[in-house]
C-alpha positions as CSV (number, residue, x, y, z in Angstrom):
1,M,0.0,0.0,0.0
2,S,1.4,3.4,-1.0
3,R,1.1,6.4,1.2
4,Q,0.3,9.7,-0.5
5,S,0.9,13.1,1.1
6,F,-0.8,16.2,-0.3
7,S,-0.6,19.9,0.4
8,L,-3.9,21.7,0.2
9,R,-5.3,25.0,1.0
10,V,-8.8,26.1,1.8
11,A,-10.5,29.4,2.2
12,V,-12.3,29.8,5.5
13,S,-15.0,32.2,6.4
14,A,-13.1,35.4,6.4
15,F,-13.9,38.8,7.8
16,A,-17.3,37.8,8.9
17,A,-20.3,39.8,7.6
18,A,-18.7,43.2,8.2
19,A,-15.9,43.0,5.7
20,A,-17.0,40.2,3.4
21,L,-13.5,39.6,2.1
22,V,-13.4,36.1,0.7
23,L,-10.2,34.3,-0.2
24,A,-11.4,31.2,-2.0
25,G,-8.1,29.5,-2.9
26,C,-5.7,30.1,-5.7
27,G,-8.2,29.6,-8.5
28,S,-10.4,32.5,-7.2
29,T,-10.0,36.1,-6.6
30,V,-10.3,38.2,-3.5
31,T,-13.8,39.7,-3.7
32,G,-15.7,42.3,-1.7
33,T,-14.7,45.5,-0.2
34,P,-14.1,46.8,3.4
35,L,-17.1,48.1,5.2
36,A,-17.2,51.8,5.2
37,A,-17.4,53.4,8.7
38,D,-20.5,55.4,9.5
39,N,-19.3,58.5,11.4
40,A,-22.8,59.1,12.6
41,G,-22.9,56.0,14.8
42,P,-22.2,52.3,15.0
43,A,-22.2,50.4,11.7
44,S,-25.3,48.3,11.4
45,T,-23.6,45.3,10.0
46,A,-20.6,45.4,12.4
47,P,-22.2,46.0,15.8
48,T,-20.2,47.8,18.5
49,T,-19.7,45.8,21.6
50,S,-18.9,47.1,25.1
51,A,-16.5,44.4,26.3
52,G,-13.5,46.7,26.9
53,S,-12.2,49.7,25.1
54,P,-10.6,49.4,21.7
55,T,-6.8,49.8,21.7
56,T,-4.6,50.8,18.8
57,T,-1.6,48.5,18.1
58,G,1.1,48.3,15.5
59,A,0.4,44.7,14.5
60,A,-2.4,42.1,14.3
61,P,-2.6,39.7,17.2
62,T,-0.3,36.7,16.8
63,T,-1.0,34.8,20.0
64,G,-2.8,31.9,18.4
65,V,-3.7,28.5,19.7
66,N,-1.8,25.3,18.9
67,K,-4.5,22.6,18.6
68,G,-2.1,20.0,17.5
69,G,-1.7,18.4,14.1
70,S,1.4,18.0,12.0
71,T,2.6,19.3,8.7
72,D,5.7,18.6,6.7
73,F,6.1,22.3,6.3
74,Q,7.3,23.6,9.7
75,A,6.2,27.0,10.9
76,N,5.5,28.4,14.3
77,I,2.7,30.8,15.3
78,G,3.9,34.3,14.4
79,D,6.0,33.1,11.4
80,C,5.2,34.5,8.0
81,V,4.9,32.6,4.7
82,Q,4.4,33.1,1.0
83,L,1.4,31.0,0.0
84,G,0.7,30.3,-3.6
85,G,-0.2,27.5,-6.0
86,T,-3.6,26.0,-6.5
87,T,-6.3,24.8,-4.1
88,D,-5.3,21.2,-4.8
89,N,-1.5,21.8,-5.0
90,A,-0.6,24.6,-2.7
91,T,2.9,26.0,-2.5
92,I,4.2,27.5,0.7
93,E,7.6,28.9,1.7
94,R,9.0,30.8,4.6
95,A,9.2,34.5,4.3
96,S,10.2,37.4,6.6
97,C,7.2,39.1,8.0
98,G,6.6,42.4,6.2
99,S,8.9,41.5,3.3
100,Q,7.9,41.8,-0.3
101,S,7.3,38.0,-0.6
102,S,5.3,37.5,2.7
103,N,1.5,37.4,2.2
104,Y,0.3,35.5,5.2
105,K,1.1,35.1,8.9
106,V,0.6,31.9,10.9
107,V,-1.9,32.7,13.6
108,G,-2.8,29.2,14.8
109,K,-2.2,25.5,14.2
110,A,-4.8,22.7,14.3
111,R,-5.3,19.1,13.4
112,T,-7.8,20.0,10.7
113,N,-8.5,23.2,8.9
114,D,-12.0,23.5,10.4
115,Q,-10.5,23.9,13.8
116,C,-8.9,27.2,12.8
117,P,-10.6,30.3,14.2
118,T,-13.7,31.1,12.0
119,D,-12.3,34.5,11.0
120,V,-8.9,33.5,9.6
121,D,-8.2,34.5,6.0
122,Q,-6.8,31.2,4.8
123,A,-5.8,27.7,5.9
124,Y,-3.0,25.6,4.6
125,Y,-3.3,21.9,5.4
126,E,-1.7,18.6,4.5
127,T,-3.3,15.2,4.1
128,L,-2.0,11.6,4.2
129,N,-4.1,9.0,2.4
130,G,-7.0,11.5,2.3
131,I,-7.0,12.3,6.0
132,E,-5.9,15.7,7.3
133,T,-2.7,15.5,9.4
134,G,-2.4,19.2,10.3
135,A,-3.3,22.7,9.4
136,L,-1.8,26.2,9.6
137,C,-4.3,28.9,10.2
138,L,-3.3,32.1,8.3
139,D,-4.2,35.8,8.3
140,I,-3.0,38.3,5.8
141,D,0.4,39.7,6.9
142,W,-0.9,43.2,7.6
143,V,1.8,45.8,8.0
144,I,1.0,49.3,9.3
145,G,1.9,51.9,6.6
146,G,2.3,49.1,4.0
147,C,0.1,48.6,0.9
148,L,-1.4,45.5,-0.5
149,E,-3.2,44.4,-3.7
150,L,-6.2,42.4,-2.6
151,G,-7.7,42.0,-6.1
152,G,-5.6,39.0,-7.2
153,E,-5.5,35.3,-6.3
154,D,-3.4,36.1,-3.1
155,P,-2.6,39.3,-1.3
156,E,0.5,40.9,-2.8
157,R,2.6,43.8,-1.5
158,I,2.6,46.8,-3.7
159,D,4.1,50.3,-3.7
160,C,1.7,52.7,-2.1
161,S,2.0,55.1,-5.1
162,S,0.6,52.4,-7.4
163,T,-2.0,53.6,-9.8
164,T,-2.8,50.2,-11.3
165,A,-4.1,48.4,-8.2
166,I,-7.5,46.8,-8.6
167,E,-8.3,46.5,-4.9
168,G,-5.3,48.3,-3.4
169,V,-5.3,49.4,0.2
170,Q,-2.9,51.0,2.6
171,V,-3.0,49.7,6.2
172,L,-3.3,52.6,8.7
173,A,-4.0,51.0,12.1
174,I,-5.0,47.8,13.8
175,E,-7.6,48.3,16.5
176,R,-7.9,45.5,19.1
177,N,-10.9,44.7,21.4
178,T,-13.5,45.8,18.9
179,T,-15.6,44.5,16.1
180,S,-16.6,47.9,14.8
181,V,-15.1,49.8,11.9
182,D,-16.3,53.0,13.6
183,D,-13.4,52.6,16.0
184,C,-10.9,53.2,13.2
185,T,-9.6,56.7,14.0
186,Q,-7.5,56.6,10.8
187,G,-9.1,55.8,7.5
188,D,-12.7,55.2,6.8
189,Q,-12.7,51.5,6.0
190,G,-11.6,48.3,7.7
191,Y,-11.6,44.6,7.8
192,V,-13.3,43.1,10.9
193,Y,-12.1,39.9,12.6
194,D,-15.2,39.1,14.7
195,E,-14.0,36.0,16.6
196,R,-10.7,37.4,17.7
197,R,-12.0,41.0,18.0
198,F,-9.8,43.3,16.0
199,V,-10.2,45.6,13.0
200,V,-7.6,46.4,10.3
201,C,-8.2,50.0,9.4
202,V,-7.4,50.8,5.7
203,T,-7.7,53.5,3.1
204,P,-8.2,52.5,-0.6
205,L,-5.4,53.5,-3.1
């Protein structure tokens, strides 16, 4: 009996209802736009909650949970990667966080991709004889002040002066302890991570 090992990727429910950014594998494109903040009050599709005051930080949370599992590709929570390839034949390489090649950050590890937080942007998982052996839970490698093209198959770093971006954004701030774009004091749009309670505040290019 031969043993076959495969590397796969799957899009997971990303950015909940508020942001509606969907990364559906390499064969699809990033669709949707950030939710615009309503300066007159809380956004109706991204309710404001009262559990603690929002705090501004320089980076998205990286304190993820290791729920087990094993992948041939070794990465720790907080490491960054360049994810590419197709849904059925993913490619993944180590990358320095914030570098030109980095597009995702490992925010959790799990035995199966459905054990990742519900608001991660992407999951990379491996199978052996059709059974998942481990998954890396991934968020976009957001960098304050940096710019990204979100209109392609995978996020890609671009120059902030780009005039050819399809869905280019500049990251202005990351607000923790909130699920409301209204808490973005910089920019007027954001991507909401409901389960882990943070918002990436952006402005379109």
